Each structure stands twice: as C-alpha cells, then as structure tokens.
N, C-alpha and C positions, 0 to 999 in steps of 0.2 A: 836320132840314131839312125843308122843306114841299114837296109837289108842287103846291100851289096858288101856283105860281111866278108872279111879275109878268111872264108870257110875253105874248106877242102872240096874238090870237085871230085867227081867219079872218074875212074880211069878212062883213058882216052877211047873215043868211039862207044862207050856206054850210054845208053838213052834211058830215059825215065821209063820207057816201056819195058826195057830189060829188067826192071826191078820187080820185086815181088812186095807187094803193099800190104800194110796192116793199117787198117782204118778202124777198126773195130775194138782193138785191144786197149786197154786203159793206159794211161800215161802218167806217170808222176813226174812233174816239172819241180826243178829245184835249182837253189842257187849254187853255183860252182865253189863258192867260198864256205859252205856248209862242211863240216867233219865227214869224212867217211862213214864214221860210226852212225851220225844222226840220219843220213841218207839210207843207210841200210835199215835201222829203226822204222823209220817211216813206211819204207817199202813193206815190212813186215806186217804193219798195220793196214796197208792199202792192197798189197799183192798185186802191184801193176804188172803189165806186159813188157814195159819199156821204162827206162829212166832217162830223162833229158836233162843234162846239166846246162846251164846258162850261165855265160861270163860275158861282162862289160869290160871292154878294154880301147880307151881313146873313144872313137866315134863308132865302134863295131861292136855287133853282138855275135858271139859265138856259141852254138849249140852242140852238144855231144849226146848221140843217141847210143845208149848201152843196153843190154838185157841184164836184168837183174842178177843172173848167175854169173857174169861176168864180174861183176862188182864183188860179188861175194868172194869168188876165186881170187881177185886180187886182195881182199881182206885178208884172206887166209893166208897167201903167200907171203903177205908184208904186213903181219900183225901190228908192227910198232907204228905203221901209218893210221892206225884206226881214228886217232884224235888229232890227226892232220886235215887242214882243209883238202877238199877232195881233188882240187885243182892241183894241189901240190903232191898229194898222195899218188894221183895218176900223171902227174907231169903233164898236164893239158897245156897245149899251145896250139897256134894256128893250124898246123899241119895235121894235127891229130882230130880237128873239128868236122862234123857232118856237113856235108853241103845242104843248100836250101833250095826250095822249091815254092811256088805258089800255085795252087790249083792245078798242080801237076806239072808246071811249066818250070823248066830249069832255071835258076838265076846264075848270072854270068860271075862265077866267083873264081879266087885263085886255086891254083893247082896244089896237091899235096896228098900224099897217101901214107898215113902212119897210124897204124892200129885199128880196131874193130869200128870205132865210130866214123872214122874217115871213109869206111866203104858204104855208108848209109845216107839217105837223103832225107831230110826233115820237110814235110810238106806243111806249108801254112795257109791260112784262109787270109782274106783281105785285112783282117784286124791284127794279124800277126799270131794267132793262135794256131797251136800245132794241132793238126787234123789227121795225120799220118805218118808212118816211118817207112821208107822204101829200102830194100836190101837187095844186094845182087844175090840171084837165084842160087848161084854156085857156092854161096857162103852161108846158105841157110842149112843149118846143122840138122834142124828137124822141124816138122811143121809147126806153125807159130801157135796153132790151137793145142799141139801136144805139149809144147813148151809152157803155155800159159796155165796148164792144168797141172804142170809138176808142183809138188809142195814146196814152199819156200822155206828152207831150213837155214838156220843161221849157225855160224860156228857157235861152239859152247861158250866162246870168250864173251858173247853178247847176253847182258842181262836185260831184257826188254821191259819188264814191268807190267802192269796192267793195261789191257787194251783200252784205246779211247776212240771214244766214238766221233721334075725341063719347058717350040713356040707354039704348044697345045693348042693350040692355036684356036681353041674353043673352050667356052665355060659350060660344064656339064649342067644338066637341069637342076634347078634349086640352087645354083650359083649366082653371085652377084660381084661386080668390081668393088674393090675396097671403098669407093666413094659413093656407093649407093647406101640408102638407109637402111637399117636394121630391120628385120620383120617384126610386125606387130603381133602381139599375142592374140589369138584367137580362141572362140570359146571353147573348141574341142580340145584345146591343147591342155595339159596337165602341168603342175609345178615342176616336176623333173621327170627324166626319161633315161633309162639303162641303155647305153650305148657302147659299141665296140668300134674301136679306131684301129686302122692297120695301114702299112706302107709297105712297098717293097719296089725293088730295082734289081737289076743285074749287078754282080759283083765286080765286074770288069769292063772297062769303056775304053776304046781305042782314041788316040790322040787325034783331034780334028773331028771325031765324030759325035753324034747326039744321043742322047738315051733319055727316056722317059722314066721318072719316079712318080708313081702312082699311089694315092691314098684311097681310103674307104672309110666312111662315117655311116654306120648301120645300127639299127634297133638290135640289141643285144639278142632278142628272143627269135631272130630270123638271121642271124649273121653267119656270113660265110667270108672270114677274114682271109687276106693273102699276105703271105710274108710275116713280118713281125707285128704283133697286134696287142692290144689291151682293152681291158674293160673297166667303164667308168660310168659316174651319173652326170648329166648336164641339165642345166635349165631348159625348159622347152620352149621359152618366149623370147631367148636371146641367141643372136648369131655366133655362130662358132668361126673364129679366124684361123686360118690354117697357113702357115708361113713355112718356108724352106730357107735353111742358112746353110752354109758351107765353110768349112774350114780351111784356110790357106789359098793357094793360088794354082792348084792342080786342076780344078774344076770350075767352071764359071756356069752361073745360072742364066739361061735365055729368056728374056722377057720376064714374065711375073714371077714374083717371089713370095705374094700373098694371094690368098683368095678367101672370100667371105662366103659362108654357106649356111642356110637355115638348119636347124636340127632335124633329124629324121622323124618321120610321122608314121602313122599306121599305114596311111594312103601312100606314102613314099618312104619306105623303110630304108633305103639305100642311097647315099651319096657318093658319087665317084668323082675324083677329080686327079689332076697330073700336072706336074712341073717338067720342065725339060732342061738338060743340063748338057755342057759341052766338055770334052776332055782337052785341056790345054797343054798339059805337059806330063810326062811319065812318073808316076808316083802315087802316095796314097792319100787319100781325102777323107774326112767324115762328113756326114750330112745329118741334118736334125730336122724333121718334119715335126712341127709344134703346134699343137692345138690349144687354143686359148678361147676362153668364153668371159666376156666381162673383164674383170680383175683376175680371174683364175686360169692358172695353167692347168688344162684337163690332162695333158700328157705330153710326152715326148717320146719319139722314136728315133733312136740314133742308127745309121746305117754307115757301112765303111765300104768305100770304091777304090779299086786300084786302076789308075789310068796306064795303059800299057801301049808301047808302039807297034805291036803286031796284033793279029786278029784276036779279040777276046773270046774267052770260052764262056759261054752264057749260062751262068749259073747264079741262082738268086742269093742276095747278100743277106746273111744273118744279123739281126741287129738286137738292140737293146730297147726295152720299152717299159715305161714307168706310168701309171696313171694316178690321177687324183680328182675326186668328184668336186664339182662347182661348190665354191664356199663364198658366200656374200662378204665375209669378212676381208677377202683378199681386195676388194675394192678400194681399201684404205691405202693400199702401197702404191708407190710410185715405181713403174718398171722402167729401167732404160735398157733397151734392147741394142746390143752393139754388134756390127759386122764389119770386118775389115775389108777394104777393096784397094787393089792396086793396079793402077790405070796410068799409062805414059810414063812408068817409072816412079809415080808418085803413090805414096801410102795415104790412104784418107780412112775415115771411119763414118759409117752410115749409122745413125741413131734413130730409134723409135721410141717415143715417149708414150707411155700409156698410164692412165689413172682414172677410174671411174669416179672416184671422190673429187678429184680436182678438175674433171670434166676435160681430160686430155685423150680423146679417142684416137689413138695410133697416130700421132703427130710424128712426121719424119723429117729429119735433119741431115746434113753432112757436115764432116769436119773439114777444115782447109788442110791442104797437103802437109803432114806432118815434116818436121824439120830434123835433120841430123845434128852432130857435135859441131860441124862447121856453120850451122845454120842454113845448110843447104837442103834440098828436098831429100827426105828420107827414102831410100830405095825399098828398105825392109823395115817392118815394124821393130826388129831389133835394134837398127840404127837409131831409131827414136828413142827407144827405152833405154840405151846405152847413155843418151845424152842426160835423161832424166835422173838415171841412177848416179851418173858422174856427179852432178849436182847434190843429190842426195847424200852421198858420200862425203862431199866436201862441207855441206852446209848442216846436215844434221848430224855430225860427228860430235862427240862429246863436248858439250858447252856448259861451263860452270855457272853462268849467268842465265837464270831459267827465262826471265824477260826476253833476251837476247835470242835464246833457242826458239821461243815462241814466234818472235818477229820473224826469224829466217824460215820457220815452217809456214808460217801465213803467207810470206812472199812467193815462196814456191808454190803453195796451193793456187795462189790466184793465178801465176803465170801459167800453171798447167790448164786450168780453166781457159784462158784466151787461147792457148794452143789447140786444145782439144775440141772446143765447142765453137760452132758458129755463133756470132752475136745474138742471132734470133732464139739459140736455145735458152740462153741465160735469160733474154726478154721474157719468154714464156713462163719460166720457173720463178724468176726473181718475185713476184707478187704473191706466189703460192707459197713461200717458205715456211710460214707459220703454221701452214695446215698440213706440212708433209709429216707423216707418222713414221714412214720407213720407206727406205729405197732397196731396190732389188737390181743389181747389175746382172744381166744375161749376156753371156760372152762365150766364145771360143778361148779367147787368150787370158793367161793368168798374168801377163806381164805389166799392164799399165796399173800404176798405184791409184786407183780411182779413190780410195780413202782419202789421200792428200789433197783431192781437188777442192778448192773453194770457189763459188760462183762469183763472177765478176760483172757487174752490171755495165754494159758498154755506153748506155745513156749518161749515167751520172758519175761514172767513174768509181762507185762503191764496190767494196768487196765484202761478202758475207763475213760475218764474224766466225761462222762454223765452217768446219770441213765436212766433205760428204760423209766422213766416218761418224760425224755427230748426229747424222739423222738414221742412225741405226741401220748403216748399209750392211746389206747380206749380198754375196755373190752366188750364182748360179751357173755351171757349165751349161752351154747350149744343148747338148745330148745327153744330159744325165739329170733327168727330173728327179727332184729329190723327194724324199719321204715327208710326211707331215707329222708323224708320230716316232718319238724316241724312247724306246723302252726303259732305258738307263738303270735296269736292275742289276746286272752281273758287270763289275767293273775290273778292269786290269790295268796296271801301269808298269812302265819300264823306266828306270833310274839308271843311265849310264854312270858307271864309274870309272874313274881313271887313276889306278894304284900307282901307276909310274909317273904321275905329275906332268904329263905331256900337255894337259889343259887344266884350268881351274875347275873345281866341282861346280856341278849345278844341281838345280831341283829345290830351290826354296820353297816350292808350292808343294812338295810331297809330303810334309806333315799334315797337309788335309786329308791324304789318303791314309796315312799310317798313325796318324796321333789320335787321341782320346779326348780331345777338348771339346766344348760345345760347339765350335765351329768345324769341325772334322766331319767326315762322313759317317764316322762310328755313333755320332749324335742322333744321326737320322737312321740308324738300323742299318746301313750300307756298309758291306765288308768289300774292300778293294784288295785283290790278289796282286802281288808283285810278281812280275816275270823275271827269271832269274838274269842276271847281267852277262848274257852271252849271246853271241850270234845265232848259235843253233836255238837256244831257246826263244830268241825273238822271232825267228823264222818259223818255228813250231807253232807260237801264238798266233802268227797272221795265217798259217796255213789251216790251224784249226777254227779260228773265227769264232771262238766260242766265248765271246763278250758282247755287250751292248755299249759300253765305253772302254775305248783305249787311249790312255794318255801316256805321251811318249816325251820325256825329259832328256834332252842331250845337247851336244853342241853339233854345228852343222858346218859344211864346207861346200861351197859351190861357186860358180861363175854364171853371171847373167848372159854370158856368152855361148853357155853350153849348159843348158838346163838339164840335158840327159845326164850330165857329169855330177849332178849334185849328189852328195852323200850324207849321211848321218854318221858322226863319230861316236859310236857307242861304247868304247873303252880303248884301253891301251895295254900293252904287253911288251915284253921284250923277247927277240927271236935266239935260239941257241947260239951261243957264241957272240952275241952282240951286247953292247950296254946301252945303246940309245933306245928310247921308247919308240914302239912301233904302233901306230893308232889303228884300230879296227874299225873298218867302215862297212857301210851297207849302202848300196847305190839303188837308184830307181828301178833299174833293169831288173834286179834279182828280187826286189820288193814285188814288182809287177808279176813275176815268176810265181811267186809262193803266196800271195795275199789271195784269200778265199773269204769275201766278207759278206756276200749277198744273202748267205743265210739269216743273218740277224740284222743287217743294215745298221751297223753301229756308228756311233760319233766317234771321230778319231780326232785328237787333238794333238799336234805336233807341236811341242813348245821348246823349239831349238835355239839356243842362244849363241851369242857370237863365240868364236874360237879365242879371242884374245890376242892371235897373233898380228893383227893389224889394226887393232883397235875398232871403233864401230864401223867397220866396212861392211857394206852391203854384200849379204850372200844371198843372191836370187834363189828362192826355194820354189820357183813357178813349177816344177815337174811334180812335185808331191802331191798337191790337190789332186792333179789329174790322175795320178797312179791310184791313190787312195779311193777315189771316187768311182772311177772305172773298175775298181777290184771289188766295190759293192758298197762302200761306206755310205751311210745314210746322210751325214753332214761331216763337213771338215773345219777344223780351224789350224791355221799356219801363220807364218809370217812372210812380209815382202822383204825384209833385210833383218839382219842379225839384231836379236833384242837382249836387253840386259835382264839379269837374273831376277831381281826383285820386282820390278814392274811387270815382268812375265808372270811372276808368282802371283802378284795382285790381281792380273787380268783372268788368270785361270781360277782362282777362288771365287771372284765375283761372278764368272761366266755359270760356272757350275751351281753356285748358290742360287742364281736367279733361275735357272732351268728346273732346279729341284723345288722351287717355290712355285712352279706353274707357269712361269713367263715364256714367251715366245724366242724363237732363236734370235729375232731382231733385237727384241728387248734386252736378252742376255747379252747381246753383242755391244749394246748400248751401255749397259751397266758396267761391263768389265772394261770397256774403254774409258769410262769416266773414273774408275777405280785406279786403273794404271796411270792415267793422266795425271792424277793428284800428286804422283811422286815427281813431277817435274822432268819427265825425260820423254823422249820422243818416239819411245818404244810403242806407246799406246796406238799411234798412227800406224805401225807396222802389221798389226794383225789382221788378217783376211779371213772372213768367216763364210763358209761355202754351205749351202742347204737351201731349204723353204724358209722364207723370212718367218711365216707362220708356224713352223714346226715347234712343237711342244713335248713335253715328258707325257708319256702315255699312262693312262690310268690303269690300264690292264695289266 
C-alpha cells in the first residue's frame, strides 16, 4: 500500500509548524467499515482524545481524524445512521480525509478541504503507527487537555452494557569473522549466562547516504541497552552469531551482514558491534538484527527505516524485540535462512543452511536468477511468483484421479527445487534427508510456496519422494521472533455465515469447537466461545485480544498481484432497494488497525476456503500472516491458495489435537498435513504454519 494516499492537504501555505500538535492524547484507531454505533461504544470504554478512521481503497490508505464529540454529535443529528458503516454514515471520501506526515514532515498528497478531518494532519512513525494529530490553531475550539477531561456522555439511545476490560570497517574487541573457529569453553565459564541484547539506528536515511546499525550484547546485571532491547539466557561456551537482514530493495547492506562474537563475561561484560547500510531509493524498509547461538534463535530485533530524498530528521527507530533462551533441543532443526537480492535487474535468493545435528554450520548459497512467465529474468519476486502460481492454478486444479494429481504436484515440486536452489544445495542436503526432523524457513517474504518444493539430486537425477512440507516445515518472519509457549486456555472462533447464498457455507471443522463428542474440545474440558457473525463483533474481538486461540473459518478473496487487497468474506447481506447479495469483506489494512494481540500472544488459525467462483483458483493470502504476526500473534496458520472445506477441516482437527497432546508446532503441522493428505486433495500442501517449530502448549 502507498503512503502517497489521495488524502487531503492543508490549505495552501499552511505549514506543519502552523499546527497545534497533540502527541500525548490517546487515540482509538478503528476500521472505517465499523458501524457508527460500535465506534462510539468502544470510545465509551477507552475514552480517547481522538478517533482515527482507516479506510483502504485501491492502493491507498485514507485516515480521518475526528474528536469524539464530533462523532457523538453526528449520531445525535442522524440517529437512523447509527447502524450504518461509519464510512457511509459520515459519507467519507478522499476530499474528507486527513493529510499525513511522517516525523512532522508533510507528505505530498492531493488537495481537498471538506469537513473537520480534512483540516488535520495525522503524523506517522516509520512503521506507519499514528503518533500525533496536528490541527490548525484557529480551529482549536478548546485546549486539548480541557477537551480530553470532558466527560464522554453518549446519547440515551445507546445501551452500552457492562465495561470490558552498515563498511564498519572494524571488528570490535571480542569479535571474529564468520570463518574463525568458535571460542572454546574455559574453566571460569558457567553453563549459562543472563544477557541483554539491544540494537538501534536512526529511523530516517537519505538516499545515497550511509548509516550505522549498532547492536550490544551485555551481561544483564550491568546492562545499559540502547534502543530496542530484550533479555534472555545464553550458553557461556558457544559463539553468538549476529546477522542483519533487510526487507526489499529500499536499503542495501554494505559489506558484512554477519558477525560472530563470544558471549559476554565478567571480565568483558559488553560486546558492541555494528553494520552499515545505504539508502537506495525512497520508501520504507524493515531490518532485523537476529541473534543466534548454535541451533537456537536467542532473539530478533525488528527496526523500521524510511529512506527519504531530503535531509533526514535523526530520531531513533522504535522496534520490536522478542527473546528466547538457548535450548539444546533446537539443534535438531534444519534452518533455511532466506534473503532476497536484486542485482542488475535479476532477482536471486541468498540461502544460509544451519543445523547443529546435521553439522551444517551456516553454509551459504545463492540461487540462480529467477525467471518470469516468459522464462526471462524476473525483475521482481512477484514476477517469479506469478509464474509459479499460474502453474499451480493450472496443475493443481481439481483432478478426479488422485494419482494424476500427485504426479502433477510432484513434477511441480521438483521444478521448483531446480529453479530456487543451486545444485550444491541439494548435494549438501540429499544424503542428510533421513536425519532431518524439522525444517524452519526464516524469510521476509510470504510468497514462495516452500512447502511444494521437492529436492532434486543433480548428480543422479533423482527427486525426493517427499515435499518440504513432509519434513514438518514451519515458517518464521525475519523480524518477528515467535514465542515458544502457547497458552491455549481461552479459545474463540468465528464462523462466517452467508444467509443470502452468495457463496457456499464453510466450517466443517467447527463441530470440533461446538460439539460434545469424544473428539471435541469439550471432551478436554475446554470451552470455545463463538464470536457473533458480524463485522463489528469480529473487530471487537481483535481489538480486545482476549483469547489464546482464535480460529477463523470463512471464504477469502485476493490476488497475488495485490497482497494488500486480500480480504476475508465474513458474510453477505442485501442493501436497501437491492435484491443481489452484497458480500461483507474485511481487508488487511483494517485488521492491522484494529488487532491488538501482544497481550496474550495467541495462536491464530485462518482457515479460508475457496469462494467457488473460479474453481480452485489460487487466492494469495500472503498479507494475512504478516498482519496477524505483527499485531502480536504468537503463531499463525493460513494457506497459500484456496483450500477445500473437508481437507481444511481435517487439517484443523489434527493440528489442534497434536498441540493439545503436547506435540511441538512442527509436529502438529506434520500430523495435520498427513491427515489432510489422506483425503486425496492438494489442499494439504497449501497450509503455511508460522511460529517457532518447537513451540508447544504451555502447562502453566
């Protein structure tokens, strides 16, 4: 989505400095397709200074900043609009939207001046989070603090119910190149040590300029972290590998992307290192500084940087940080670390293979240039993915003959292996196949269907009988270190209903949540609460985040050419005066605005089935794992293409059963795929599981 949205500018000549800013008042950010009633009800519970409505149209995001009392007054003036979507109740369109700025710098946006929101400026940080509202001084009716302290009285028509709660060009002391040997354990070292990891950089970088990204590893007892930080435990006798990975083509890393350092000691309690980056083109980019020790990911710190064409404002980037202690059990996994590179107009992937158990110490490889639909060099990852998905759509469409379907899927998997991996990759992994217990793909991109890949031996011409999905494959986003404990105590589920018949009913797996058979949740004394089938109720559940497991069963619609346009079809209705059904959709932008999941770090399962309009046509749901994981989900399950109802139900039941029985996330993924595979459909290959492969149900 673009920040150069068609939002309204301030009046001609008005500067950012002419505005009065509120950066301390609380803000309620809600979807523009909520009803007016539901927005005011949430405002009554949170008492915000501002309400910011978010709409997604085409490739643009529109924001509208209102004071609460303005919406209250509108409700009183037009009481019949209370149950309308607020975008309709306020007749929202481009010329009514608020302008945007980042770090106080105006973005170049369309002109327009209509209504109170258009007189305001919404200030965003590098990650797109709203951090302030600017308003023309002559339009401020009362001091902001005075307005904020006013009681929030709703009209009597509301029944609210009860309240709810970078060429561094040096290595610091203690560092070694990646090729040097790991430090040996000395007598004074203990088995483990409490450490604090931190990283920071400026959140803006000018095109063509360089900038340092620093990190610190220090004993927690004497830690003075800088920027985003996390605390964890590490083995005292094993090196810590620190790597920097960058999303997209906005920023490039200069020289080293990886450093190896000894753990801190009492004699040397602090290790400091840095990477250098260069701005390549205007835009946003995410960075991840990942700390690994042997087979364990100790933690990841994600930062967001905006590359600008003008002089940047040097403020530090706020980031995300999640830690996990060193766990020797992690040594069993095969980690495949993937990073996209674009050079000379060609797209390639850099791979790092690592496994302690398989004696693969950070082996590095590159792919050949990826090809597009015409078998020419792919200039973007999307061009390559389009080619894959076109074939998936053609070859994995409904096939009556199970054996033919399996042949087509295997042929596609072998071709993917030859296109994605250099022959040396397969040569390294081939003799180790029977020893692989689980595979973890760590990557920024959600597009490549890694689950479909089947290893091809370039020496013998053999192809592995198994897909990567058969090796209990689990994915991890580069900048979102997942949790290792899943509470799984409080369950909620959403079952989309389609009373107008616009699509077929779905949710064959929901008897698992609602029934009382020996295979249902109730047999384990677990109660799952249904979310009412409405858009407002769905948003309310995401905003409250009061669950450990969220299961969503619905249809989905999207194009792999526009991930941002992915939507969930959660129902249908008819509009006044119309007879044709109107589908009720929820998009990634509005879910991103509403979802607050970091409190409980839940497992989110999006079981989205095909719409039936085009058969088994791929509907790329790449945007959904990113949205839910960055909103705070501890794990996520979704699909690469549309799946069928019955295998989707089989996958879900087997997945939950395995987790509840104490299996790891990777083991649960394997059991679920095997269950769905037994039905003879290719849907089992579509499921993507995100999280830590060794995450499991918490006993607490």
